[in-house]
N, C-alpha and C positions, 0 to 999 in steps of 0.2 A: 614253536612259539616265541622264542626269543626274535628270531630273523627276521621274521614275519612283521615283527614290531619296529623294526629297525627300519626294512625297506616302505612300511606305511611312513615314518616316521619324515623318511627320506624325502618324498614323493606330495605328499596329504600339503593343502593350499592353508596359505596361514589361515587362521580363524576369521570368519568374517572378512575373508579375504578384500584388502584396499577398500572394503567400504561397498562391495561388490551390488552387483544387480539382483534388487529385490525383485523377484517373479510376482508378487501379485496386484505389484502397481503395472500398469500400460507402460508408460516409460517413466524413467529416472530421470527428474530434471539433472542433481547433482553430474551424471555423465551425459548429456544433452547438450554439451558444451561447444555449439556448433560454430562455426564461424561468420555463417549468412543464417537470414533472419526465418529461413527457409526452412528449416527442420521442427517449425510448429513453436519456438521458443515465445510466439504470440501471443500460446495459449500456458505458457508454463505455468504463469500467475495461480490459474483456477487448478492446479493436476492435485495439489495438495486437499482440496477439498471437495475435487469430482473424480470420482471413476470412469474415465472416456469410455473402458472395455465395458461398461452395462449400459451405453450408448446415453449417457447426459450429456449435452453439449454445453460446454464451457464456456463458459466466461469468455470476453472478448476486453485485450486492454487496447488502447488506444497506440501503442505502438511496441516492437518486441524489443529484450536486451539489445541487441545488434544495430535496432536501427536507432538510437540515441543518436546523439549529437556527444562527441567526445568529450566537450566544453558543456553538457546540459548539466546540472549541479543535480540530479533527476537518474543520472544513466547509473545504469549499473559500474558494479566491477570490472565485468565481462568488455566493457568499451574501454577502447584506448586510440590514441591517433591512426597508430600503422592497420591497423584492425580497421579500424573506420574506410581510412583510406584506400586500404586494399578490396574493402566493400564498391567505394564507390566506382572504381576502376574496373573492377569484374563487372558494375554492372552499364560501364560508361561504354566500355570498348566495343562491342555488336554495333554501336551508330557512329562509330571511325570506321570498323574494318567493312563496313559498305563500299567505301571509296581505299580501301587497302589501305589505312593509316594507323597506326597503333601505337603505343609506347618505344617502341622500338625502331621506327621509321626515320631513316634520317635525313634531316633536313640541312643543304648546305646553306652558306649565306645570298647567294645569287640566289637560288629557290624562296628564302624567307623574303628577301626583298620585292622579289616580282609579285607574290602574290599578297603581302603587303600593300603592294601599289597598287593592284587590281582592286582588293577590297578600297581602298580609300575612292578610285573612283567608280564604285557600287557597284563591283560583281559582287551579288550573291552570293554565289559557290564560293568566293575566294570569303567572302568574310565567313562563312562556316569555316572555313581549311583555317584560317586566321586563327579563329577560336581553340580549334585541334591542336594548332601548334602550341598555343598560352594553356592547354589545358595539361599538357602534355608536357609541356617543359622543352621542347624540340629545340636543337641549336641554341636553347638558352641554361640559363646556370640551375633556372629554378621554373616550376608552373606559378603561370600568375594568371589567378583566377577572375580578379576584376576586370584585368585586358579582355579574357576568354570570354566573360558576361558581356561586355561590352559588343564584343563582334560577331554574339550569338543571338543576342536579342536586335541588332543591325540585319542578319539576318532575316531570323525568327517575322520581326515585322514586316517584312516581304512575303513571308510566307513558306519558307524553307522548312518542311517536316523534319527533319532530323538538327536543325539549328532551333526550332522548338520546344524540342524535347529535350537537348542539353541544356537550354537556360532553364528548362523547369529540372531538370537533375542536380545544376546547381543551386538555383536557391531552394530546393527540398530538402539539398543533404548539407547546404551553409559550409560552401567549401573555402576555407583560407580564412581571410578575413571578410567575406559574405558572408551578411545573418542570414539566418534561417529562414524562408518565408513559406512554407509551406501550402501556402492559401494559392499564393501565387502562382507557384509551382504547377498546383492544381489547376487553374487555367488553362495554362502553357497546354499541358495533356490533353485536357480536355477539346482545348482550340485544335491541337494538329489531329487527334482522334477524330474530331464533326469534319472537319476541311480535307485532311490528309487521308483519312479511314486506313490508317497507319497502323501495322500491327503491333509494334512496338508504342507505340502512341498506349493504346488499346491497352499493353499489358503495364506501361508506366502510371496510367488512368486504374485500371483497376488495383493495382497494390496499391493506391493511395485510398482509396477506399475500404481495402483488405486492412492497412494500418490504422485508420481509423476518422478518417475526412469524409465527412457528405456533402453532395451536393450544395445542399443548402451552405456550404461554407466559400460557396462560388456564387454565392447569390442565384440560384436557380433552381427550380425544385428537380425531386427524382426526376415525376412523371415528363418532364420535360426534357430533362434530358436524356429519359432513357427514350423518348420521341425523337429526337438530334441523332442518337447514337445507331436508331432502328433496332434495338433493344427491346422484342418483341413481348418477351420472359417477364415484363414486369408486368405487364396487365394481366397475366396471371395469378401475381405473387400480391396486389394488390389493396387485399383483404389482411394484408401484413400489415401491422405497426408499429411495429418496435424497429426503431431506425439503425440499431446494432445489425439485424437482420435485413432490410431492407438494403442496406449498403452492401451485406455479404452476398444477397441475392446479384445486385447489380453486379457487382466486384467480378463474379467467378462465369456472368455471363461475358464481359468483355473475356475473361481472360479463354473462356470458349471461341473467341473470335480473334486470337491473338493468334494467326497464324505460322505454325516454325518458331514460336516464341517458348523454350522450355520453359523457362521459370515459371511461366503465365502455365501451364500444363503442371508445374511441380505445385502451384500455387491448388491447381485446383483438385488437386490429389491432398493434398492437407486439409483442405477445409471440407471434403468428402469423409476422411479419415479421421475427425474430430468431431463432426456435426454440426459445421457451421452453415451446411443447408439442411433444405429438404431433402427426406433419403431419395426420394424419386427424383429429385432436380434435375437428371438428366432427361427424363422421359417427358419432360414438360408439367408434369399432373396440375391439376386446378384448384385442387383445396388441399390447405396446409395450417397444423396444426402445430402445438406446441407441446404437446401431450406424447410421451415419448411410451406408450404402453405397445403400441405395434410400430412395425417397421414404414409404413406405407402412408405418406405425405407426411412424415414427424422430419422436424431437426433432433436426428441422429445420426450417430455413423454408419456409414454405406461405405464397408473395410473394401467390398469385393471391386467399388468403382475404384478406389482408391489406389489400390493393389495394379488395376488395369491401366491407369494413368502414369503410377511411377513407372510398370514397367516402359510405357513409350515412351515418356519423357528422359529415361535415362537411355533407352537407342537413341532419344535426337540430342543426349548427352550433357545428362544433369546427372552431374554427382552426388548431387544431394539426394535426388529421387535414389538412386545406388542404397545408398548411406537409410533414406527412410524405409525400404523394401527392407536390409537386414533386420531393422529393429523389427517392421511387422512377423517375419521370422523367428525372432527373440522373443518378441511377447504373442507370439501366440496369437496376432489383431487379425481375425479373420481366415489366418491359417495357420495348419498345424505347426508348433513348433519343430525349428528343424535347425540346428546350431547351426549340422555343415553347409545348406545353404544360406545361413546367415554369412559365415563366415568365408564365401566364397561372395557375398557381393559388397562387403568391408573391405573384400582384399581388392578388388575389381575398384573400388573407389579412392581406396590407400594406392594405387597407381598412378593418381591426378593428384597426393600430398593432400587428401584429406582427412587432416586429423585426427577430427572424433570417429572416423573410422579406424584409425588405428590405434587410439585408444582403447575402442570397443573389441581389438584384435590382442589387443594386452589385456585384458580382462577376459577373456575366454582362452587364452592359455595358462594362467594361471588354475582353472579349472576344468580344464581337458575339454570344454566344450568344442565342440568339431576336431579337434585334434587326433592325430594315430590314436586309435585305441582308446579314447578318450580318457588320457593321461594327460598330467598338467605339463607344462613345460613351462619354466620359469627360464630357460635362453631366450625361446618364443616370446615371451613377455618381455621380458627385458631390451629385445631388439626393436618391439612394437611401441614400446615407452619412450624409448630413445629417439625414434622415427619422429613420434610425437613431440616429443618435446623440441627437436628439431625445426621441424615445421608448422608448427603450431601459432596462431596469432599468440600476443603474450598472459589473456587469461588463459585458455588449454595449456600452455604452455607450463604456465606456473601448477596447475593441476597434475598434468605427467611427468613433471619433477617431483614433483611427492609422490607418484605414484611409483616413478623408477626407485624412490632412496627404498619407500617403503618396503618395496618389494626384496629390493639389494637386502635390507636391515632383516627379512623374517626368513630369508635365505642364512644367512650367516646364524639368527637364533637356531636354527636348524640342525646345520652344522657344529653347534655349539655342542647341543641337545646330543647330535650324535654321538660327538667323539665320548661324550661323558657318562652315554649307555654306556661304549663300545669300551670305555677306561672302564667302569665300573665291573661288567662281564671277568677283563682281563684281570680286575684285583680279586674277584669272586674265584676265581678259579688258584 
């Protein structure tokens, strides 16, 4: 019996190991410190008062934790300038990669002079390229957002759809010394969507609505905007009078037509998972209620559709969708709890340096979930917490360092207890 007791002490995880996952709750916001808004932090504030696993649609906040500007006095501890810049660049880069330009593009002096001269001579494309050079700081000592804004506006005024989106993104986020102006940004996203019918502009416009803006903020009615954007679904739900619900429906409609933009598909999945849309929205049902007594035509979670969309977005390159799929298998949201499947998904996301997935892998290792023979593996946990601390943005990094120190301390306590018991046994003989 003594040998068995010592063996258990060696492998038993710390009591309430590191404040681990509470399986009674759908998602634990303390663990969901994702470095992007797309893991659902838009609704974190409501999770303490609403159990989304029971089908209650969480209340919408105007903007997620990571969506706040780092200088915003209301920004949470999770907001930091490096994290904010990472998010902006990650979202901005698809606009420039269409032209095979990114942060690592080499621009020599001769090329810069040529593009600059052409832009001053009225070339729309050159004005846009010059804006990209200033955003990324290519060939410069650092990015120059005011100059980027100037040249993006030059091209945007002449109808350049990528420039319209780029201009809107700088204003929406308030980069550098440029003040945040989300309403003006939304006007540019709307103009690009109506004039060019560009998938990325649909995504940006839908995201504006998802994060709390309304078409009325840019002096246009939701009905007129839907007509200009050729969104027929608005007619089916015009009896919904809640502004947040209308904005969500229009945002989702835009996400569905943003073809090839996996961020849009991921956001749509999040909306289905958390009941921010009518359950049968995808089928175009015409009767909508806020009564959650039945699934049909109600604002309630549709885990089946969420899972389907997460899978599709993951195949298109969405790391956040891999992560959210892992969460669904972790908490049994629409699927049976399957820790092995969750570990596989988290590992795939972690291979792309997704720090929240690394943190979950660390937690799972401390409990033995998804591990070989279901035995806790503290070395594995230390590995993942260390990787998380290495790659995470500041707020998540702080959490992972805390987890790492905590588990090391727990291991030291276990070792001390082991030797104490061993010494007692020896002295007893």
